[in-house]
Predicted model as a PDB file, atoms N, CA, C, CB and O in Angstrom, pLDDT in the B-factor column:
MODEL        1                                                                  
ATOM      1  N   MET A   1      23.313  34.209  -4.138  1.00 67.00           N  
ATOM      2  CA  MET A   1      21.874  34.025  -4.184  1.00 67.00           C  
ATOM      3  C   MET A   1      21.522  33.015  -5.284  1.00 67.00           C  
ATOM      4  CB  MET A   1      21.156  35.380  -4.425  1.00 67.00           C  
ATOM      5  O   MET A   1      22.321  32.767  -6.187  1.00 67.00           O  
ATOM      6  N   PHE A   2      20.340  32.447  -5.198  1.00 67.00           N  
ATOM      7  CA  PHE A   2      19.906  31.463  -6.177  1.00 67.00           C  
ATOM      8  C   PHE A   2      19.549  32.115  -7.497  1.00 67.00           C  
ATOM      9  CB  PHE A   2      18.724  30.682  -5.651  1.00 67.00           C  
ATOM     10  O   PHE A   2      19.036  33.233  -7.544  1.00 67.00           O  
ATOM     11  N   GLU A   3      19.832  31.391  -8.565  1.00 83.00           N  
ATOM     12  CA  GLU A   3      19.367  31.818  -9.877  1.00 83.00           C  
ATOM     13  C   GLU A   3      18.059  31.101 -10.189  1.00 83.00           C  
ATOM     14  CB  GLU A   3      20.436  31.533 -10.975  1.00 83.00           C  
ATOM     15  O   GLU A   3      17.683  30.150  -9.503  1.00 83.00           O  
ATOM     16  N   PHE A   4      17.378  31.557 -11.217  1.00 81.00           N  
ATOM     17  CA  PHE A   4      16.064  30.998 -11.534  1.00 81.00           C  
ATOM     18  C   PHE A   4      16.161  29.518 -11.903  1.00 81.00           C  
ATOM     19  CB  PHE A   4      15.418  31.780 -12.679  1.00 81.00           C  
ATOM     20  O   PHE A   4      15.266  28.750 -11.551  1.00 81.00           O  
ATOM     21  N   GLN A   5      17.209  29.098 -12.595  1.00 80.00           N  
ATOM     22  CA  GLN A   5      17.387  27.686 -12.980  1.00 80.00           C  
ATOM     23  C   GLN A   5      17.529  26.808 -11.739  1.00 80.00           C  
ATOM     24  CB  GLN A   5      18.631  27.519 -13.896  1.00 80.00           C  
ATOM     25  O   GLN A   5      16.952  25.722 -11.673  1.00 80.00           O  
ATOM     26  N   GLN A   6      18.289  27.273 -10.764  1.00 82.00           N  
ATOM     27  CA  GLN A   6      18.460  26.503  -9.538  1.00 82.00           C  
ATOM     28  C   GLN A   6      17.132  26.419  -8.778  1.00 82.00           C  
ATOM     29  CB  GLN A   6      19.556  27.135  -8.648  1.00 82.00           C  
ATOM     30  O   GLN A   6      16.816  25.389  -8.183  1.00 82.00           O  
ATOM     31  N   TYR A   7      16.369  27.493  -8.800  1.00 88.00           N  
ATOM     32  CA  TYR A   7      15.071  27.512  -8.134  1.00 88.00           C  
ATOM     33  C   TYR A   7      14.137  26.490  -8.777  1.00 88.00           C  
ATOM     34  CB  TYR A   7      14.450  28.924  -8.190  1.00 88.00           C  
ATOM     35  O   TYR A   7      13.437  25.760  -8.076  1.00 88.00           O  
ATOM     36  N   LEU A   8      14.125  26.437 -10.111  1.00 91.00           N  
ATOM     37  CA  LEU A   8      13.283  25.450 -10.801  1.00 91.00           C  
ATOM     38  C   LEU A   8      13.742  24.028 -10.496  1.00 91.00           C  
ATOM     39  CB  LEU A   8      13.305  25.693 -12.320  1.00 91.00           C  
ATOM     40  O   LEU A   8      12.915  23.134 -10.320  1.00 91.00           O  
ATOM     41  N   GLY A   9      15.033  23.817 -10.434  1.00 87.00           N  
ATOM     42  CA  GLY A   9      15.546  22.491 -10.090  1.00 87.00           C  
ATOM     43  C   GLY A   9      15.138  22.079  -8.691  1.00 87.00           C  
ATOM     44  O   GLY A   9      14.775  20.927  -8.453  1.00 87.00           O  
ATOM     45  N   PHE A  10      15.199  23.020  -7.770  1.00 88.00           N  
ATOM     46  CA  PHE A  10      14.786  22.739  -6.394  1.00 88.00           C  
ATOM     47  C   PHE A  10      13.302  22.408  -6.326  1.00 88.00           C  
ATOM     48  CB  PHE A  10      15.100  23.930  -5.485  1.00 88.00           C  
ATOM     49  O   PHE A  10      12.903  21.484  -5.617  1.00 88.00           O  
ATOM     50  N   LEU A  11      12.480  23.159  -7.060  1.00 92.00           N  
ATOM     51  CA  LEU A  11      11.038  22.871  -7.086  1.00 92.00           C  
ATOM     52  C   LEU A  11      10.754  21.504  -7.707  1.00 92.00           C  
ATOM     53  CB  LEU A  11      10.289  23.964  -7.867  1.00 92.00           C  
ATOM     54  O   LEU A  11       9.889  20.770  -7.228  1.00 92.00           O  
ATOM     55  N   LEU A  12      11.472  21.165  -8.760  1.00 93.00           N  
ATOM     56  CA  LEU A  12      11.309  19.852  -9.378  1.00 93.00           C  
ATOM     57  C   LEU A  12      11.697  18.747  -8.404  1.00 93.00           C  
ATOM     58  CB  LEU A  12      12.151  19.750 -10.657  1.00 93.00           C  
ATOM     59  O   LEU A  12      11.009  17.731  -8.308  1.00 93.00           O  
ATOM     60  N   PHE A  13      12.790  18.942  -7.685  1.00 93.00           N  
ATOM     61  CA  PHE A  13      13.217  17.964  -6.688  1.00 93.00           C  
ATOM     62  C   PHE A  13      12.162  17.791  -5.604  1.00 93.00           C  
ATOM     63  CB  PHE A  13      14.547  18.384  -6.064  1.00 93.00           C  
ATOM     64  O   PHE A  13      11.849  16.665  -5.216  1.00 93.00           O  
ATOM     65  N   LEU A  14      11.614  18.893  -5.113  1.00 95.00           N  
ATOM     66  CA  LEU A  14      10.593  18.808  -4.065  1.00 95.00           C  
ATOM     67  C   LEU A  14       9.323  18.112  -4.565  1.00 95.00           C  
ATOM     68  CB  LEU A  14      10.249  20.208  -3.549  1.00 95.00           C  
ATOM     69  O   LEU A  14       8.719  17.321  -3.841  1.00 95.00           O  
ATOM     70  N   SER A  15       8.925  18.409  -5.800  1.00 96.00           N  
ATOM     71  CA  SER A  15       7.711  17.769  -6.306  1.00 96.00           C  
ATOM     72  C   SER A  15       7.919  16.275  -6.520  1.00 96.00           C  
ATOM     73  CB  SER A  15       7.269  18.426  -7.614  1.00 96.00           C  
ATOM     74  O   SER A  15       7.019  15.491  -6.218  1.00 96.00           O  
ATOM     75  N   VAL A  16       9.074  15.854  -7.029  1.00 96.00           N  
ATOM     76  CA  VAL A  16       9.340  14.425  -7.203  1.00 96.00           C  
ATOM     77  C   VAL A  16       9.397  13.725  -5.845  1.00 96.00           C  
ATOM     78  CB  VAL A  16      10.662  14.208  -7.975  1.00 96.00           C  
ATOM     79  O   VAL A  16       8.869  12.625  -5.684  1.00 96.00           O  
ATOM     80  N   LEU A  17      10.033  14.361  -4.883  1.00 95.00           N  
ATOM     81  CA  LEU A  17      10.111  13.790  -3.534  1.00 95.00           C  
ATOM     82  C   LEU A  17       8.722  13.647  -2.922  1.00 95.00           C  
ATOM     83  CB  LEU A  17      10.997  14.662  -2.630  1.00 95.00           C  
ATOM     84  O   LEU A  17       8.413  12.622  -2.313  1.00 95.00           O  
ATOM     85  N   THR A  18       7.890  14.664  -3.079  1.00 96.00           N  
ATOM     86  CA  THR A  18       6.537  14.622  -2.521  1.00 96.00           C  
ATOM     87  C   THR A  18       5.691  13.559  -3.218  1.00 96.00           C  
ATOM     88  CB  THR A  18       5.862  15.996  -2.645  1.00 96.00           C  
ATOM     89  O   THR A  18       4.959  12.823  -2.555  1.00 96.00           O  
ATOM     90  N   LEU A  19       5.781  13.469  -4.537  1.00 96.00           N  
ATOM     91  CA  LEU A  19       5.022  12.441  -5.258  1.00 96.00           C  
ATOM     92  C   LEU A  19       5.465  11.042  -4.840  1.00 96.00           C  
ATOM     93  CB  LEU A  19       5.189  12.614  -6.779  1.00 96.00           C  
ATOM     94  O   LEU A  19       4.636  10.148  -4.667  1.00 96.00           O  
ATOM     95  N   GLY A  20       6.755  10.859  -4.682  1.00 94.00           N  
ATOM     96  CA  GLY A  20       7.255   9.557  -4.236  1.00 94.00           C  
ATOM     97  C   GLY A  20       6.773   9.213  -2.843  1.00 94.00           C  
ATOM     98  O   GLY A  20       6.421   8.067  -2.566  1.00 94.00           O  
ATOM     99  N   PHE A  21       6.756  10.206  -1.963  1.00 94.00           N  
ATOM    100  CA  PHE A  21       6.287   9.970  -0.593  1.00 94.00           C  
ATOM    101  C   PHE A  21       4.825   9.535  -0.580  1.00 94.00           C  
ATOM    102  CB  PHE A  21       6.465  11.235   0.262  1.00 94.00           C  
ATOM    103  O   PHE A  21       4.476   8.556   0.079  1.00 94.00           O  
ATOM    104  N   TRP A  22       3.963  10.258  -1.307  1.00 94.00           N  
ATOM    105  CA  TRP A  22       2.548   9.914  -1.302  1.00 94.00           C  
ATOM    106  C   TRP A  22       2.282   8.592  -2.016  1.00 94.00           C  
ATOM    107  CB  TRP A  22       1.740  11.024  -1.951  1.00 94.00           C  
ATOM    108  O   TRP A  22       1.370   7.857  -1.637  1.00 94.00           O  
ATOM    109  N   LEU A  23       3.063   8.287  -3.035  1.00 93.00           N  
ATOM    110  CA  LEU A  23       2.924   6.989  -3.695  1.00 93.00           C  
ATOM    111  C   LEU A  23       3.298   5.861  -2.737  1.00 93.00           C  
ATOM    112  CB  LEU A  23       3.802   6.928  -4.962  1.00 93.00           C  
ATOM    113  O   LEU A  23       2.640   4.821  -2.706  1.00 93.00           O  
ATOM    114  N   MET A  24       4.359   6.072  -1.955  1.00 93.00           N  
ATOM    115  CA  MET A  24       4.758   5.063  -0.975  1.00 93.00           C  
ATOM    116  C   MET A  24       3.650   4.866   0.062  1.00 93.00           C  
ATOM    117  CB  MET A  24       6.080   5.470  -0.282  1.00 93.00           C  
ATOM    118  O   MET A  24       3.328   3.729   0.408  1.00 93.00           O  
ATOM    119  N   ILE A  25       3.068   5.950   0.558  1.00 92.00           N  
ATOM    120  CA  ILE A  25       1.984   5.846   1.544  1.00 92.00           C  
ATOM    121  C   ILE A  25       0.796   5.093   0.941  1.00 92.00           C  
ATOM    122  CB  ILE A  25       1.542   7.257   2.026  1.00 92.00           C  
ATOM    123  O   ILE A  25       0.212   4.233   1.600  1.00 92.00           O  
ATOM    124  N   PHE A  26       0.439   5.408  -0.295  1.00 90.00           N  
ATOM    125  CA  PHE A  26      -0.679   4.732  -0.954  1.00 90.00           C  
ATOM    126  C   PHE A  26      -0.399   3.238  -1.112  1.00 90.00           C  
ATOM    127  CB  PHE A  26      -0.955   5.366  -2.327  1.00 90.00           C  
ATOM    128  O   PHE A  26      -1.258   2.408  -0.815  1.00 90.00           O  
ATOM    129  N   LEU A  27       0.798   2.897  -1.576  1.00 90.00           N  
ATOM    130  CA  LEU A  27       1.123   1.488  -1.794  1.00 90.00           C  
ATOM    131  C   LEU A  27       1.176   0.706  -0.495  1.00 90.00           C  
ATOM    132  CB  LEU A  27       2.444   1.363  -2.517  1.00 90.00           C  
ATOM    133  O   LEU A  27       0.733  -0.441  -0.449  1.00 90.00           O  
ATOM    134  N   VAL A  28       1.706   1.297   0.552  1.00 90.00           N  
ATOM    135  CA  VAL A  28       1.746   0.606   1.846  1.00 90.00           C  
ATOM    136  C   VAL A  28       0.323   0.345   2.339  1.00 90.00           C  
ATOM    137  CB  VAL A  28       2.540   1.439   2.892  1.00 90.00           C  
ATOM    138  O   VAL A  28       0.028  -0.743   2.833  1.00 90.00           O  
ATOM    139  N   GLY A  29      -0.546   1.324   2.208  1.00 89.00           N  
ATOM    140  CA  GLY A  29      -1.939   1.126   2.610  1.00 89.00           C  
ATOM    141  C   GLY A  29      -2.626   0.066   1.766  1.00 89.00           C  
ATOM    142  O   GLY A  29      -3.385  -0.746   2.294  1.00 89.00           O  
ATOM    143  N   PHE A  30      -2.373   0.062   0.469  1.00 89.00           N  
ATOM    144  CA  PHE A  30      -2.996  -0.917  -0.414  1.00 89.00           C  
ATOM    145  C   PHE A  30      -2.504  -2.327  -0.113  1.00 89.00           C  
ATOM    146  CB  PHE A  30      -2.718  -0.566  -1.872  1.00 89.00           C  
ATOM    147  O   PHE A  30      -3.295  -3.271  -0.108  1.00 89.00           O  
ATOM    148  N   VAL A  31      -1.211  -2.479   0.137  1.00 88.00           N  
ATOM    149  CA  VAL A  31      -0.657  -3.806   0.439  1.00 88.00           C  
ATOM    150  C   VAL A  31      -1.222  -4.329   1.757  1.00 88.00           C  
ATOM    151  CB  VAL A  31       0.890  -3.751   0.503  1.00 88.00           C  
ATOM    152  O   VAL A  31      -1.541  -5.514   1.859  1.00 88.00           O  
ATOM    153  N   GLN A  32      -1.351  -3.468   2.770  1.00 90.00           N  
ATOM    154  CA  GLN A  32      -1.936  -3.906   4.034  1.00 90.00           C  
ATOM    155  C   GLN A  32      -3.384  -4.342   3.839  1.00 90.00           C  
ATOM    156  CB  GLN A  32      -1.856  -2.784   5.079  1.00 90.00           C  
ATOM    157  O   GLN A  32      -3.806  -5.358   4.391  1.00 90.00           O  
ATOM    158  N   TYR A  33      -4.142  -3.588   3.063  1.00 91.00           N  
ATOM    159  CA  TYR A  33      -5.539  -3.932   2.784  1.00 91.00           C  
ATOM    160  C   TYR A  33      -5.620  -5.278   2.056  1.00 91.00           C  
ATOM    161  CB  TYR A  33      -6.215  -2.821   1.940  1.00 91.00           C  
ATOM    162  O   TYR A  33      -6.475  -6.107   2.368  1.00 91.00           O  
ATOM    163  N   TRP A  34      -4.727  -5.487   1.086  1.00 91.00           N  
ATOM    164  CA  TRP A  34      -4.724  -6.715   0.300  1.00 91.00           C  
ATOM    165  C   TRP A  34      -4.355  -7.915   1.168  1.00 91.00           C  
ATOM    166  CB  TRP A  34      -3.751  -6.594  -0.879  1.00 91.00           C  
ATOM    167  O   TRP A  34      -5.006  -8.958   1.099  1.00 91.00           O  
ATOM    168  N   LEU A  35      -3.309  -7.768   1.988  1.00 92.00           N  
ATOM    169  CA  LEU A  35      -2.902  -8.871   2.858  1.00 92.00           C  
ATOM    170  C   LEU A  35      -3.970  -9.183   3.899  1.00 92.00           C  
ATOM    171  CB  LEU A  35      -1.584  -8.541   3.549  1.00 92.00           C  
ATOM    172  O   LEU A  35      -4.252 -10.350   4.169  1.00 92.00           O  
ATOM    173  N   GLY A  36      -4.559  -8.154   4.478  1.00 92.00           N  
ATOM    174  CA  GLY A  36      -5.606  -8.374   5.474  1.00 92.00           C  
ATOM    175  C   GLY A  36      -6.793  -9.115   4.884  1.00 92.00           C  
ATOM    176  O   GLY A  36      -7.326 -10.035   5.505  1.00 92.00           O  
ATOM    177  N   GLY A  37      -7.209  -8.718   3.686  1.00 93.00           N  
ATOM    178  CA  GLY A  37      -8.335  -9.387   3.042  1.00 93.00           C  
ATOM    179  C   GLY A  37      -8.044 -10.833   2.701  1.00 93.00           C  
ATOM    180  O   GLY A  37      -8.907 -11.695   2.863  1.00 93.00           O  
ATOM    181  N   SER A  38      -6.833 -11.110   2.229  1.00 95.00           N  
ATOM    182  CA  SER A  38      -6.516 -12.503   1.889  1.00 95.00           C  
ATOM    183  C   SER A  38      -6.381 -13.369   3.135  1.00 95.00           C  
ATOM    184  CB  SER A  38      -5.226 -12.570   1.072  1.00 95.00           C  
ATOM    185  O   SER A  38      -6.727 -14.550   3.110  1.00 95.00           O  
ATOM    186  N   ILE A  39      -5.883 -12.794   4.219  1.00 96.00           N  
ATOM    187  CA  ILE A  39      -5.788 -13.575   5.460  1.00 96.00           C  
ATOM    188  C   ILE A  39      -7.181 -13.885   5.996  1.00 96.00           C  
ATOM    189  CB  ILE A  39      -4.961 -12.816   6.526  1.00 96.00           C  
ATOM    190  O   ILE A  39      -7.434 -15.000   6.452  1.00 96.00           O  
ATOM    191  N   ILE A  40      -8.082 -12.914   5.946  1.00 96.00           N  
ATOM    192  CA  ILE A  40      -9.453 -13.142   6.409  1.00 96.00           C  
ATOM    193  C   ILE A  40     -10.139 -14.206   5.558  1.00 96.00           C  
ATOM    194  CB  ILE A  40     -10.260 -11.830   6.372  1.00 96.00           C  
ATOM    195  O   ILE A  40     -10.834 -15.074   6.087  1.00 96.00           O  
ATOM    196  N   GLU A  41      -9.945 -14.140   4.233  1.00 96.00           N  
ATOM    197  CA  GLU A  41     -10.543 -15.155   3.357  1.00 96.00           C  
ATOM    198  C   GLU A  41      -9.965 -16.543   3.642  1.00 96.00           C  
ATOM    199  CB  GLU A  41     -10.318 -14.785   1.880  1.00 96.00           C  
ATOM    200  O   GLU A  41     -10.699 -17.531   3.612  1.00 96.00           O  
ATOM    201  N   LEU A  42      -8.680 -16.629   3.913  1.00 96.00           N  
ATOM    202  CA  LEU A  42      -8.045 -17.911   4.238  1.00 96.00           C  
ATOM    203  C   LEU A  42      -8.632 -18.488   5.519  1.00 96.00           C  
ATOM    204  CB  LEU A  42      -6.520 -17.741   4.382  1.00 96.00           C  
ATOM    205  O   LEU A  42      -8.902 -19.687   5.598  1.00 96.00           O  
ATOM    206  N   ILE A  43      -8.828 -17.633   6.524  1.00 97.00           N  
ATOM    207  CA  ILE A  43      -9.412 -18.099   7.788  1.00 97.00           C  
ATOM    208  C   ILE A  43     -10.840 -18.580   7.565  1.00 97.00           C  
ATOM    209  CB  ILE A  43      -9.386 -16.976   8.850  1.00 97.00           C  
ATOM    210  O   ILE A  43     -11.241 -19.599   8.127  1.00 97.00           O  
ATOM    211  N   LYS A  44     -11.613 -17.862   6.755  1.00 97.00           N  
ATOM    212  CA  LYS A  44     -12.989 -18.272   6.471  1.00 97.00           C  
ATOM    213  C   LYS A  44     -13.031 -19.626   5.771  1.00 97.00           C  
ATOM    214  CB  LYS A  44     -13.692 -17.219   5.612  1.00 97.00           C  
ATOM    215  O   LYS A  44     -13.865 -20.473   6.092  1.00 97.00           O  
ATOM    216  N   GLU A  45     -12.125 -19.824   4.810  1.00 97.00           N  
ATOM    217  CA  GLU A  45     -12.091 -21.112   4.104  1.00 97.00           C  
ATOM    218  C   GLU A  45     -11.734 -22.250   5.046  1.00 97.00           C  
ATOM    219  CB  GLU A  45     -11.090 -21.063   2.947  1.00 97.00           C  
ATOM    220  O   GLU A  45     -12.332 -23.324   4.980  1.00 97.00           O  
ATOM    221  N   ARG A  46     -10.764 -22.022   5.920  1.00 96.00           N  
ATOM    222  CA  ARG A  46     -10.378 -23.084   6.869  1.00 96.00           C  
ATOM    223  C   ARG A  46     -11.510 -23.408   7.832  1.00 96.00           C  
ATOM    224  CB  ARG A  46      -9.130 -22.668   7.661  1.00 96.00           C  
ATOM    225  O   ARG A  46     -11.740 -24.575   8.151  1.00 96.00           O  
ATOM    226  N   ARG A  47     -12.231 -22.368   8.304  1.00 95.00           N  
ATOM    227  CA  ARG A  47     -13.371 -22.620   9.202  1.00 95.00           C  
ATOM    228  C   ARG A  47     -14.470 -23.398   8.482  1.00 95.00           C  
ATOM    229  CB  ARG A  47     -13.938 -21.289   9.746  1.00 95.00           C  
ATOM    230  O   ARG A  47     -15.060 -24.316   9.053  1.00 95.00           O  
ATOM    231  N   ALA A  48     -14.746 -23.032   7.228  1.00 95.00           N  
ATOM    232  CA  ALA A  48     -15.781 -23.733   6.465  1.00 95.00           C  
ATOM    233  C   ALA A  48     -15.382 -25.191   6.225  1.00 95.00           C  
ATOM    234  CB  ALA A  48     -16.035 -23.020   5.119  1.00 95.00           C  
ATOM    235  O   ALA A  48     -16.214 -26.094   6.309  1.00 95.00           O  
ATOM    236  N   LYS A  49     -14.091 -25.409   5.924  1.00 94.00           N  
ATOM    237  CA  LYS A  49     -13.621 -26.775   5.695  1.00 94.00           C  
ATOM    238  C   LYS A  49     -13.712 -27.596   6.977  1.00 94.00           C  
ATOM    239  CB  LYS A  49     -12.175 -26.769   5.168  1.00 94.00           C  
ATOM    240  O   LYS A  49     -14.109 -28.761   6.946  1.00 94.00           O  
ATOM    241  N   LYS A  50     -13.344 -26.986   8.106  1.00 93.00           N  
ATOM    242  CA  LYS A  50     -13.406 -27.691   9.383  1.00 93.00           C  
ATOM    243  C   LYS A  50     -14.856 -27.999   9.754  1.00 93.00           C  
ATOM    244  CB  LYS A  50     -12.735 -26.859  10.492  1.00 93.00           C  
ATOM    245  O   LYS A  50     -15.152 -29.079  10.264  1.00 93.00           O  
ATOM    246  N   LYS A  51     -15.759 -27.049   9.496  1.00 91.00           N  
ATOM    247  CA  LYS A  51     -17.171 -27.248   9.804  1.00 91.00           C  
ATOM    248  C   LYS A  51     -17.759 -28.337   8.918  1.00 91.00           C  
ATOM    249  CB  LYS A  51     -17.954 -25.939   9.631  1.00 91.00           C  
ATOM    250  O   LYS A  51     -18.590 -29.125   9.369  1.00 91.00           O  
ATOM    251  N   GLN A  52     -17.326 -28.385   7.643  1.00 91.00           N  
ATOM    252  CA  GLN A  52     -17.821 -29.411   6.738  1.00 91.00           C  
ATOM    253  C   GLN A  52     -17.326 -30.779   7.156  1.00 91.00           C  
ATOM    254  CB  GLN A  52     -17.399 -29.113   5.308  1.00 91.00           C  
ATOM    255  O   GLN A  52     -18.072 -31.752   7.053  1.00 91.00           O  
ATOM    256  N   GLU A  53     -16.100 -30.886   7.622  1.00 88.00           N  
ATOM    257  CA  GLU A  53     -15.572 -32.179   8.066  1.00 88.00           C  
ATOM    258  C   GLU A  53     -16.276 -32.673   9.312  1.00 88.00           C  
ATOM    259  CB  GLU A  53     -14.082 -32.081   8.328  1.00 88.00           C  
ATOM    260  O   GLU A  53     -16.441 -33.879   9.492  1.00 88.00           O  
ATOM    261  N   GLN A  54     -16.694 -31.757  10.178  1.00 88.00           N  
ATOM    262  CA  GLN A  54     -17.375 -32.148  11.411  1.00 88.00           C  
ATOM    263  C   GLN A  54     -18.773 -32.650  11.118  1.00 88.00           C  
ATOM    264  CB  GLN A  54     -17.433 -30.978  12.389  1.00 88.00           C  
ATOM    265  O   GLN A  54     -19.242 -33.559  11.803  1.00 88.00           O  
ATOM    266  N   THR A  55     -19.456 -32.101  10.136  1.00 83.00           N  
ATOM    267  CA  THR A  55     -20.822 -32.531   9.847  1.00 83.00           C  
ATOM    268  C   THR A  55     -20.853 -33.845   9.088  1.00 83.00           C  
ATOM    269  CB  THR A  55     -21.551 -31.465   9.055  1.00 83.00           C  
ATOM    270  O   THR A  55     -21.854 -34.560   9.141  1.00 83.00           O  
ATOM    271  N   VAL A  56     -19.777 -34.179   8.383  1.00 71.00           N  
ATOM    272  CA  VAL A  56     -19.773 -35.420   7.586  1.00 71.00           C  
ATOM    273  C   VAL A  56     -19.344 -36.596   8.401  1.00 71.00           C  
ATOM    274  CB  VAL A  56     -18.866 -35.288   6.385  1.00 71.00           C  
ATOM    275  O   VAL A  56     -19.285 -37.714   7.889  1.00 71.00           O  
TER     276      VAL A  56                                                      
ENDMDL                                                                          
END                                                                             
């Protein structure tokens, strides 16, 4: 049977694993949001530049 020290080690392992999992989910979501926003801004700048060249 498990001893109390092994039980605490198992709980520590589970908490570190869970924290790492949620941190990974957060970072993946943040990176997607950041990339999406920069791509949209790049497209807006190119459209504005193209529109400015057409009017001049």
